[in-house]
N, C-alpha and C positions, 0 to 999 in steps of 0.2 A: 487602438489599444494591440499589444503585442499579443500573439497567439500562444498559449500555455497546452501542455499535453501532459496528462498523467493516468495510470491505469491500476486497478486492483484486481486480484485473483478471485475467482468464485471458490475458492478453497475448502469452504466450510464458514462457520459462523463469523462474521465481522466481530473481532475482539478489540479490546481496551488499547492494543499495541496499534492496530490499525489506524483506530480513532484519534490517539493522541499522536502517532508519528505521522498521520496522512490526512485523514477525512477532516479534521477540524481544521487543519492547514489549509486545505482545499476551499474550504468555506470562506475562509478569511481574503481568499485570492480572487474571489467571483466579481468583485468591483474593480479589480486592478488590472485584470487581463481577458482576453475573449478567452475562456476556459472550454477545453474539450477532455471529459472525462471517460474513462472506456472500462467496460467489466470485460478483462482480458481472458477469455474463456479458451483459446488456443494456448496461450501459456500454462493454464492449467492442466492441460493433458499430456503433459512431459512427464508427469508421474502417474503411476496407476490410481485409478479412481472409481467410485460405482458409477456406471451408466446410468442407473435407473434415479441417481440423485442430481446429476449435473443441472438438468433444468430449474430443479426447485432452488439449488445453489445459487445460479445466475439470478434469477428472480429476486432471492432472499437478497444477496450483495447488493442490487440495484435498492430494493425496498430500504435499506439500512441508510445507504447513501443519499436518497433523497429525504429520509425521515431525520437525518443528521443535518440537512442543510443546503444538500444541492439542489436549488430550484432549479428545476426545468426551464424556468424563464429567464434565467442569468446564466445558464451554462448549456452544454451539451452533454448528454448521457446516453450512450450507446453500447452495444454489444460489438466485440471485436469481429465475430464471426458471421455478422452481418453485412459487413464490408469487404468484399472479396479482395479489393486492392491490398490489404494488408500482407497476404501471403504472397500476392504477384509482385509487389515491390521488396518484399524480402527475398524471394529467388534472386530478382536482379541484385541486390545488394550481397547476397553470397559470394558473387563473382568478383567483387572488389574487396572481399574481407579474407584477408591471410590467415589460415588455419592455427597459425602461431600465436595469433593475437587470442583466438576463441581458447586455445589451449591453457591460457594464462589466466584465464577468467577464476576466481577464486571460488564464486558459487558453482561453478562448473564441478569443480573438484569436492566442493562440499556436499552438493547435491547427489555427486557419484559415490561417495560413501555413504549416506543417508539410504540411496536407493540403488545399492549394488547389483540386484537381480535385474535392472530395468535402466541402464547405461544407454539410453537411445540417441539418435543423431539430433532429434529435436532437442534434447538437455543441452546437446554442444551448441547447437544455432540459436538457441534461445536469445541472446544477446543480439542477433542479426535482426530476430522479429520485433525485438524490444526498439533497434534503431528505426525500422520500418513504420513502426507505429507513430512514432516521434516525427519522422520526416515526411511521411505521407501528407500531414498538415500544416509542413513547413512550421513546426512550432518554435519559437525562438526562447520558450522558456520549460523548464522542467523541474517541479518540486519533487527532490529526492532525499532519503536518508543517507548516512554514511554507507551503508550496506549496498548501494545502488551506484557510487560515484564511480565504480570502474567501468561498470556498463554504460554509464553515460558517456564517459571518455572513450571508449570504444565507438560510441555512436557518433561522436565529434569526429574521430578518425575516419570513420567510414565516410561520414560526408564530405570530408576532405579529399578522399580518395575518389570518390565518385565525380565531386566538382572538377579535380585535377584532371580527369580521363574524359569526360563528355562535356564539362562546360558548367558554369554557375547555374545551380539548380535550386540547392537547399541552403537555408542559413545553419550555423553551428549553433545547436540548442545550447542554452547555458544553464547551470544548477541553480536552483533557488533552494539552499540547504535549510533543512528543517531545522527551526529553533527549538523543536520538543527535544528533550532527552531519550536518548534510545531505551524502551522498555523491555526488559527481559521477562521471561515465563516466572511463573509463581514458585519455580525451583530456585530461580535466583541466578542461574546460569547460562541457560540456554535462549535463544529467541522465542518470544510468544509464539506458538505454533500449536493449530489444534493437532496436528500429528503427533505431537511430542505430549500433549494432554497436560499443558502447562497455562491454558489461556483462561482470560476472564471475557465471556463473551457479551455483546452489547444487549442479547436477548435473554441473558440469565436472569434469574428472579432474583430479587432483593435479600431473599434467605439463602439461596445458592451463592451469592456473590460474597456474603458475610461468610460463608463456611468457607469458601475457598480462601478468602484473605485471611481466615483465622490460622488456616495450615499453611500460609505461604512462606518460604525462607527468607528469613531476615538476615541482620548481622550475625555470623556464627560465632562471634565473640562474646555474644551477650547469652551465655548458657543459663544464668540467672538473672531474675530481676534486678538485682544490687550491682551488676557487671555493667560497668559503663561500656558504651558504643561508638560506633562512626558511622553517621548516617552517610558519610561520602562513598561507603561501600555497600549501602544498603539498598536493594532494589525497590523497596516499599517506599523508603523516602525519595527516588525516584518517581515513583508515582504520585506521591504527595505533590510534586512540582508540578504535575498537569492539573490536580485537582484542589489544593488547598490554597489558601490567602498567604500573603508574606508573612502576617502575624502568626497563623498557624504552621508555618514553617518553621520560624523562629522558635517556637514554642516545642515542636517536635525535635529540632536540632539540639537545642539546649538541654530539653530533657533526656534525650538519648546519651548525649554525650555524659551528663552527670548522672544518669541513672534514676533522675527524679521521676520519669516515668517507665512503664513498662511496654514491651511491644505490643501486647494485648491493647492498651491504652491506644498506641499509634496506629493500631489497625483499625480500630472501632473510630476513629476520627476520619481516617481513609475512607473507610467503608460509607460513612454517614455523606462526606463530601461526594464520593464519586456516584453515589446513588442520587443525591439531589442534581447532580450534572446531568444524568444520562436518563433521568425519568421523563422529561419532555419527548425525549427520542423514543423511548419505549411505548409512549403512548401514542405518537405518530406511526410507529411499525404496526401497532396492533389495528390501527384505521386502516393503514395501506392494507395490511393481510386481509381484510375484507374486500377489497378492489384489486385483485390481480391483473384485472384486464387495463386498469389504469396503468400501473407499472410497466406492463408491455407494450401499451401505447406510448409511454415516455422513450422506452428505448426504439420501438420502431420509428419515431419522429426524428430521433436522434441521428439514428443511423440513416436515415433519408436525407436528412443536412449533411452527413458526413460522405456519403456517396458522391454528393455533387463536388465536394471539395477534391476527394479522391480520385474522382474522374479527371479532373483538370488536369491534377499533379501527374497522374500516371501519362496523359496526353502529351504531357512536356517532356516527361522520360523518354517516352517513346521516339518524341522527335530528336532529342539529342543523341540518343542512342541509333539513330539511323533506320528505325524501323518504317518511318513514314516517308 
């Protein structure tokens, strides 16, 4: 099978956007690819963070991913900082990556505005480390959302530049575009992000999830219940696509457009379906919370397997670069 690589940052509680946009799709790919999934803690330090919380965030992110279905018997799950070759290869790739390409990265511009007091070199070279993550395992497939396409295209360009200069070592990774719609935050405007306070966490209680959905922004044209709406511009309807049946989607769509149902009815159905979907995950999270050593063992074993692959790749890189 072809090798697939993807990563998730331990930047806080894993939320519904992560689940629908990435994790659920990762689980579906387990039987189709040799899957390598990574908790990318080095990426997470490009913005300011609480040092005291980092380890618990790493373990928490791993726990949620395992509970959501990333079976360590079917994939490799590990922590980025446990495999030193990630940063070693990133340094090598820096030497074939034009600064102009990095300056054009949309996410760098966005993050620079969001974190204006901490625009560091790591934030600038973030895409190079991402390329190293992928290339280190010679991944041929990378599941991505539309917000990561630009970074993956740069990774493919870096691959071509390295291969042209030193010899054919790396395959060009192909994108696997997620079929899941892009989930915005509860404000209906920004990407779901804990730093913006607009998330529904996979570990939120049922009561809190219902409370958050009750205040979530819907179609702003529906100021009153009798006003017809447009589900195509409603973020809550986008969430429905991730949790509701085709019959329920039709009921919400027609009811919203005709104003035969109100937003509260729409939100109640969404909450019911969301909670039913994630309840088994929350049960497994609670079970793993009692076994933190087991999660660490899974990450350690994943790192051990990855180091074997990474050492072989870097040995080949050193060979073509004339170091040997």
